[in-house]
Steps between C-alpha positions, in 0.01 A plus 500: 500500500272197465194672644370670195152394595499731801597793289292808587387739233432862573197653326455870500142606448415853411151637546329833510338604827395831655648706217838340535688197377561229752753223479472165670763236536379144499733211571391161374663163451588394150264205516212737575558724200310280252198482725524871571507591134213269408254700710 
């Protein structure tokens, strides 16, 4: 298991829409997390 760089993280996003809660799964690479969180 040398490829820790290509590790994919699963983000579950919950939002409220049309009087119901919606869940979204987002899969991103570990090297994109920092840029994703900085926005």
